[in-house]
C-alpha positions in Angstrom: -6.5 6.1 6.6 -7.4 2.6 6.3 -10.3 2.8 8.2 -11.6 5.9 6.9 -11.7 4.4 3.4 -13.5 1.3 4.7 -16.0 3.7 6.5 -16.5 6.1 3.4 -17.2 3.1 1.2 -19.6 1.8 3.4 -21.4 5.2 4.1 -21.8 5.6 0.1 -23.1 2.1 -0.4 -25.6 2.5 2.3 -26.7 6.1 0.8 -27.1 4.7 -2.3 -29.7 1.9 -1.3 -27.5 -0.9 0.4 -27.0 -4.4 -1.5 -30.1 -4.2 -3.8 -29.8 -8.1 -4.2 -30.4 -8.7 -0.7 -33.3 -6.2 -0.5 -31.3 -3.1 0.2 -29.4 -4.5 3.0 -26.8 -2.2 4.6 -23.5 -2.6 4.9 -22.3 -2.9 8.9 -18.6 -2.5 9.6 -17.2 -4.4 12.8 -13.7 -2.9 13.6 -10.8 -4.5 15.1 -7.3 -3.3 15.5 -4.5 -5.7 15.3 -1.8 -3.1 16.5 0.8 -4.8 14.3 1.0 -7.8 16.7 0.1 -11.3 14.8 -1.3 -13.0 18.0 -3.7 -10.0 18.4 -4.6 -10.4 14.7 -5.3 -13.9 15.3 -7.3 -13.8 18.3 -9.0 -10.3 16.7 -9.9 -12.6 13.4 -11.5 -15.2 15.6 -13.7 -12.9 17.3 -15.2 -11.1 14.2 -15.6 -14.4 12.6 -17.8 -15.5 15.8 -19.4 -12.4 15.7 -20.3 -13.5 12.2 -19.2 -11.4 9.8 -19.7 -11.9 6.1 -16.0 -11.2 5.1 -13.1 -9.6 6.4 -11.2 -6.9 4.6 -7.9 -5.6 5.7 -5.1 -5.4 7.1 -2.2 -3.2 7.2 0.9 -4.8 7.9 2.1 -7.8 5.8 2.8 -9.9 9.3 -0.7 -9.4 10.8 -2.3 -10.1 7.6 -0.5 -13.5 7.2 -2.2 -14.8 10.3 -5.4 -13.2 9.9 -5.7 -14.8 6.2 -4.7 -18.2 7.8 -7.6 -18.1 10.3 -10.2 -17.1 7.4 -9.3 -19.9 5.5 -9.9 -22.4 8.1 -13.3 -20.8 8.8 -14.0 -20.6 5.0 -14.6 -16.7 5.4 -13.6 -14.6 2.3 -10.8 -12.3 3.2 -9.8 -9.4 0.6 -6.5 -7.9 1.3 -6.6 -4.3 1.1 -3.2 -2.7 2.1 -0.6 -5.6 2.7 2.0 -6.1 -0.1 3.7 -9.2 0.8 3.9 -11.8 -2.2 3.4 -14.8 0.0 0.0 -13.6 1.0 -1.3 -14.8 -2.3 1.0 -17.7 -2.9 -0.2 -20.2 -0.4 -3.0 -22.0 -2.3 -5.8 -20.3 -0.2 -9.1 -20.2 -2.0 -10.6 -17.7 0.5 -7.4 -15.0 0.3 -8.0 -12.2 -2.4 -5.9 -9.0 -2.7 -7.8 -5.9 -4.2 -4.2 -3.9 -4.5 -1.1 -4.3 -6.5 1.4 -6.8 -4.8 4.9 -6.4 -3.6 6.6 -7.4 -6.8 4.4 -5.0 -8.9 5.8 -2.6 -6.6 9.5 -3.3 -6.9 8.9 -3.6 -10.7 7.5 -0.1 -11.0 10.4 1.0 -8.9 13.0 0.0 -11.6 10.8 0.6 -14.7 10.6 4.1 -13.1 14.4 4.5 -12.5 15.0 3.2 -16.3 12.5 5.8 -17.8 14.1 8.6 -15.6 17.7 7.9 -17.0 19.1 5.9 -14.2 21.5 3.5 -16.1 23.5 0.6 -15.0 25.9 2.5 -13.4 23.4 3.6 -10.5 24.6 2.6 -7.1 21.5 1.6 -5.0 21.1 0.9 -1.2 18.2 -1.3 -0.2 16.9 -0.3 3.4 13.8 -2.2 5.2 12.6 -3.1 8.4 12.7 -6.9 9.0 9.3 -8.3 9.6 7.6 -10.6 6.6 7.1 -7.1 4.3 10.4 -5.5 4.8 12.6 -8.8 4.4 10.2 -10.2 1.5 10.5 -6.7 -0.4 14.2 -6.6 -0.3 14.5 -10.1 -1.8 12.7 -8.9 -4.9 14.5 -5.8 -5.0 17.7 -7.8 -5.1 16.6 -9.8 -7.6 15.3 -7.2 -9.9 18.3 -5.1 -9.3 20.7 -7.9 -10.3 18.6 -9.0 -13.7 18.6 -5.4 -14.5 22.1 -4.9 -14.0 22.1 -2.3 -11.5 24.8 -2.1 -8.7 23.5 -2.7 -5.0 26.1 -1.0 -2.9 24.3 -1.5 0.7 21.6 -4.0 1.9 20.4 -2.7 5.6 17.8 -4.3 7.7 16.8 -3.1 11.0 14.5 -4.4 13.7 10.6 -3.2 13.7 9.1 -1.1 16.4 12.6 -0.6 18.3 12.7 1.6 21.4 15.9 3.1 20.6 15.0 4.0 16.9 16.6 7.2 16.8 20.2 5.9 17.8 19.3 3.0 15.3 18.4 5.6 12.6 21.7 7.9 13.0 24.1 4.4 12.7 22.2 3.7 9.4 22.6 6.9 8.0 26.2 7.0 8.6 26.6 3.7 6.8 24.6 4.9 4.0 26.7 8.0 3.9 29.8 6.2 3.5 28.6 4.3 0.4 27.2 7.3 -1.3 24.3 5.7 -3.3 22.4 7.5 -6.1 19.4 5.9 -4.8 17.8 4.5 -1.7 14.8 2.0 -2.1 13.2 1.8 1.6 10.8 -0.1 3.0 9.7 1.7 6.2 6.8 2.3 8.4 5.9 6.0 9.1 7.8 6.7 12.7 10.8 4.8 11.2 10.6 6.8 8.1 10.3 10.1 9.8 13.2 9.1 12.4 15.5 8.0 9.1 14.6 11.1 7.3 15.9 13.1 10.0 19.0 11.3 10.4 20.0 11.6 6.8 19.5 15.1 7.0 22.1 15.2 10.0 24.9 13.3 8.6 24.5 14.7 5.2 22.8 11.7 3.2 21.9 13.3 0.0 21.2 10.9 -2.7 19.6 11.8 -6.0 16.5 9.7 -5.4 14.9 8.2 -2.3 11.8 5.9 -3.1 9.6 4.1 -0.3 7.8 0.7 -1.2 4.8 1.8 0.1 3.7 2.7 3.7 5.5 5.2 5.8 6.4 7.9 3.3 3.2 8.1 1.8 1.0 8.7 5.2 0.5 12.3 5.3 2.1 12.7 8.7 5.3 11.7 7.2 5.2 15.5 5.2 3.3 16.7 8.0 6.4 15.8 10.7 8.9 16.9 8.4 7.7 19.9 7.0 10.4 21.2 4.0 12.5 18.3 4.7 10.1 15.7 3.3 10.2 17.8 -0.3 11.0 15.2 -3.0 10.5 11.9 -1.6 9.0 9.7 -3.5 7.1 6.6 -3.1 5.2 3.9 -4.9 1.7 4.3 -4.3 -1.7 2.7 -5.0 -3.8 6.4 -6.0 -3.5 9.9 -5.7 -6.1 12.8 -5.9 -4.3 14.5 -8.8 -4.3 11.3 -10.9 -4.8 12.3 -14.6 -8.0 9.9 -14.5 -11.7 10.7 -14.9 -13.6 11.0 -11.6 -10.3 11.0 -9.4 -10.5 14.8 -8.1 -14.2 14.5 -7.5 -13.8 11.3 -5.3 -11.0 13.1 -3.5 -13.0 16.0 -3.2 -15.9 14.3 -1.9 -13.6 12.5 0.9 -12.2 15.8 2.0 -15.7 17.0 2.8 -16.4 14.0 4.7 -13.0 13.8 6.6 -11.2 17.4 6.3 -8.4 16.1 4.4 -7.2 14.2 1.1 -7.8 10.5 0.0 -4.5 9.0 -0.1 -3.4 5.5 -1.5 -4.2 3.4 1.7 -7.7 5.0 1.6 -8.3 4.4 -1.9 -7.4 0.8 -1.6 -9.6 0.0 1.7 -12.5 1.9 -0.1 -12.2 -0.2 -3.2 -12.0 -3.4 -1.0 -15.7 -2.8 0.3 -16.8 -1.8 -3.1 -15.5 -4.8 -4.2 -17.1 -7.0 -1.8 -20.5 -5.1 -2.6 -20.1 -6.0 -6.0 -19.8 -9.8 -5.3 -22.7 -9.8 -2.9 -24.7 -8.2 -5.5 -23.6 -10.8 -8.1 -24.3 -14.0 -5.8 -27.1 -12.8 -3.5 -25.9 -14.6 -0.7 -23.9 -13.8 2.2 -22.5 -17.7 2.4 -18.9 -18.0 2.5 -18.3 -20.5 -0.2 -20.9 -18.8 -2.7 -19.3 -15.5 -1.9 -15.8 -16.7 -2.8 -16.9 -18.1 -6.0 -18.2 -14.7 -7.0 -15.3 -12.9 -6.0 -13.0 -15.4 -7.9 -15.2 -14.9 -11.1 -15.8 -11.1 -10.6 -15.4 -8.8 -13.5 -15.7 -5.4 -12.8 -15.1 -2.8 -15.4 -16.3 0.4 -14.2 -17.9 2.3 -11.3 -16.3 3.2 -7.6 -14.6 -0.3 -7.5 -12.6 0.6 -10.3 -11.2 4.0 -9.3 -7.4 2.3 -9.1 -4.9 2.9 -12.3 -6.1 -0.3 -14.0 -9.6 0.6 -14.1 -10.9 -3.0 -13.6 -11.2 -5.7 -11.2 -10.0 -8.9 -12.0 -8.5 -11.8 -9.8 -6.1 -14.0 -11.5 -5.9 -17.8 -10.0 -4.1 -17.0 -7.2 -6.5 -14.1 -6.0 -4.6 -10.8 -7.0 -6.4 -8.2 -8.4 -5.4 -7.0 -11.9 -3.8 -3.8 -10.1 -1.0 -1.3 -11.2 1.0 1.0 -8.9 1.9 4.7 -9.5 4.7 6.7 -8.0 4.3 9.8 -6.5 6.2 12.5 -4.8 6.3 15.0 -2.1 6.3 18.6 -4.1 5.3 21.6 -1.9 3.9 19.3 0.9 1.5 17.3 -1.4 1.9 13.7 -2.8 1.5 14.2 -6.8 1.6 11.6 -9.3 4.9 11.6 -11.4 4.7 8.2 -12.8 3.3 6.7 -15.3 3.6 9.7 -17.6 -0.1 9.4 -18.7 -1.5 9.7 -15.3 1.4 11.9 -13.9 0.4 15.4 -13.0 3.9 16.9 -12.6 7.4 16.1 -13.6 9.6 14.3 -11.1 12.2 16.2 -9.5 15.7 14.5 -9.0 17.8 17.0 -6.6 19.9 16.7 -3.5 17.6 16.4 -0.4 16.7 18.4 2.5 16.3 22.1 3.0 19.0 24.3 4.9 
């Protein structure tokens, strides 16, 4: 979905006449896959820069994006973070790093605001569950701090190694740990395969909280619902975008994406799409592909309409750290589809709080 979002935006821009300020120049994408490996991210970033890219857009995992943005900064090449969440990515004083989607802290604050608005008071028992790379660890730290500040009771704090070979066994051990403390809410930060294994283990041992809310990543991937079927029902996740949001143009965009790729656009595809359109807007503004000139254009960019502004906030303005004025939503799998349940003004359905897993 990450790549498809980039491709969709580039195709649209080129179909609409390319970059007008550069004599209708077309956007050409050069592709690299980090495979979740920071060392590979470093090498691929250098390769792309040496091949002459104007800017970099990506990457998926925070740990690989950390490395890639370090290299881009050294080479003075703008880097638009489209999907990685860790706060630290825009807290290193970089001039060339920009984030197009909401940050990690914004995702966590959305979780707790949603819980409060949904009637989960200070007696609510919460378990934090997370993979132990940069994203998971730093997300859990923010969650601990916010839970303490808001008076929630943390009854479990469980980290597990990323890319385990014996993931099924570990997932079962985690599920038994969680069952012993009987939480009302599980806040998890897990990638796709972890999320699927954990869900299956939860069902086997009888983990059935009132709410399970992912901090992005695994449970918003369409393959999560495809893999679990009815057992994915009612899982929630903090998301960037959804095709059912009650916002003008959202459904038409989703329909165009579905015609092109045969499936709905999701949050990952949407922020990737936005990243390319933001880059287009910045190049139009400065009429240049020079790194410093383009960086200045991004830093001073104000966009209040058009494809670059499809995310819930509806505008593009980067702050001094390079974060976009973005806000997340929360979606819930209902009858096999991600449906928007928060905030209320964008929701298409009401959230369902019930014990999980079909029989």
